[in-house]
C-alpha positions in Angstrom: 0.1 0.0 0.2 1.6 3.8 -1.0 1.7 6.1 1.3 0.1 9.1 0.8 2.4 12.3 0.1 2.4 14.9 2.1 1.3 18.6 0.7 4.2 20.2 -0.2 3.4 24.4 2.1 5.4 26.1 -0.4 4.0 24.4 -3.4 0.0 25.1 -1.5 1.4 29.0 -0.8 2.5 29.1 -4.1 -1.0 28.2 -5.5 -2.9 30.2 -3.4 -0.6 33.7 -4.7 -1.3 32.4 -8.2 -5.1 31.8 -8.0 -4.9 35.8 -5.9 -3.2 36.6 -9.6 -5.5 34.8 -11.6 -8.2 36.9 -9.6 -6.3 39.9 -10.1 -5.6 41.2 -7.2 -3.3 43.3 -5.5 -0.7 40.9 -6.4 -1.3 41.6 -9.6 -1.4 45.0 -9.4 1.7 44.8 -7.7 3.2 42.5 -10.0 2.2 45.1 -12.7 3.5 48.2 -11.1 7.0 46.7 -10.8 7.4 45.6 -14.2 7.0 49.0 -15.5 9.4 50.6 -12.9 11.9 48.5 -14.7 11.0 49.2 -17.7 11.8 52.3 -16.9 14.7 52.3 -14.8 16.2 50.1 -17.9 15.8 53.2 -20.6 17.1 55.5 -17.1 20.8 53.0 -16.9 20.4 53.5 -20.8 20.4 57.1 -20.8 23.2 57.0 -18.2 25.4 54.5 -19.6 25.3 57.5 -22.8 26.2 60.2 -20.6 29.7 58.7 -18.9 30.3 57.7 -22.4 30.0 61.5 -23.4 31.6 63.0 -19.8 34.0 60.5 -20.7 35.0 62.5 -24.2 35.1 65.3 -23.3 37.3 64.2 -20.3 40.4 63.3 -22.1 39.9 66.4 -24.2 39.9 68.4 -21.2 43.5 69.5 -20.3 45.3 69.1 -17.6 45.4 70.8 -14.2 42.6 73.0 -15.4 39.3 73.0 -13.9 37.2 71.4 -16.4 38.8 68.1 -15.8 38.0 68.3 -11.8 34.9 69.3 -13.4 34.1 66.2 -15.9 36.1 63.7 -13.0 32.9 64.7 -10.7 30.0 64.4 -13.4 31.5 61.4 -14.0 31.8 60.2 -10.3 28.1 61.5 -9.5 26.6 59.3 -12.8 28.5 56.2 -11.5 27.0 56.6 -8.4 23.1 57.1 -9.5 23.7 54.1 -12.3 24.3 52.5 -8.9 21.1 53.7 -7.6 19.0 52.2 -10.7 20.6 49.6 -9.4 19.4 49.1 -6.6 15.2 49.8 -9.0 15.2 46.3 -11.0 16.7 43.9 -7.5 14.1 41.0 -7.7 11.5 40.5 -4.5 13.1 36.8 -3.0 10.9 36.7 -0.2 12.7 34.6 1.9 10.7 30.8 1.3 8.9 30.0 3.8 5.5 27.4 5.2 4.3 29.9 7.4 4.6 32.6 5.0 0.9 33.2 4.3 -0.8 34.8 1.2 -1.4 38.7 2.3 2.2 38.5 3.9 3.4 37.7 -0.1 1.2 40.8 -1.6 1.9 42.9 1.4 6.0 41.9 1.2 5.3 42.9 -2.9 3.4 46.7 -2.5 6.4 47.7 0.0 9.0 46.2 -2.7 6.4 48.5 -5.2 7.2 51.7 -3.1 10.6 50.7 -3.0 11.5 50.9 -6.5 8.9 54.3 -6.8 11.4 56.1 -4.1 14.5 54.8 -5.4 13.7 55.5 -9.5 12.7 59.5 -8.1 15.6 60.1 -6.6 17.6 58.3 -9.4 15.4 60.7 -11.6 16.2 63.6 -9.7 19.2 63.1 -9.7 20.1 61.8 -13.7 18.7 64.5 -14.1 20.2 67.5 -12.5 23.8 66.3 -12.9 22.5 66.0 -17.0 22.2 70.3 -16.5 24.7 70.7 -15.0 27.3 68.4 -17.7 25.3 70.5 -20.6 25.7 73.9 -18.7 29.7 72.8 -18.8 29.5 72.1 -22.3 28.3 75.5 -23.4 30.8 77.4 -21.1 33.2 74.8 -22.8 31.9 75.9 -26.6 31.6 80.0 -25.5 34.9 79.8 -23.6 34.1 80.7 -21.1 35.8 77.9 -19.1 39.0 80.6 -18.7 37.0 82.6 -16.9 34.9 80.4 -14.7 37.2 76.7 -14.2 40.4 78.3 -14.6 
């Protein structure tokens, strides 16, 4: 006589989560927003990588011993710090596997993760806009030859 297999608690939890998802509950909305934030963060990362390349070009062209080289170096560091901050925004939620974890707790974890990702994306976006504006002003000064007065 074969013995009955005990139901796996994690399998039951995953089934409950998929049932909530199928009904279109809060859990599925949280997953939708996580995907949308990840998409926006990926686009921001693409922008940041192009800006790092552009600033690096200007950094290599700046004369040694001028304030411009230092300014471009600081801008590169700001873009790199923002890039690292963006990577936090696309961190994948992986709650610890526990048989005691309830569906409501998993949904709450997802909601908190969406909130954290939104805040992280907002900070990264603000930092990117500010650094890009400073870069544009620096390039404008460079093109108008004002760097002799401002950065020398």
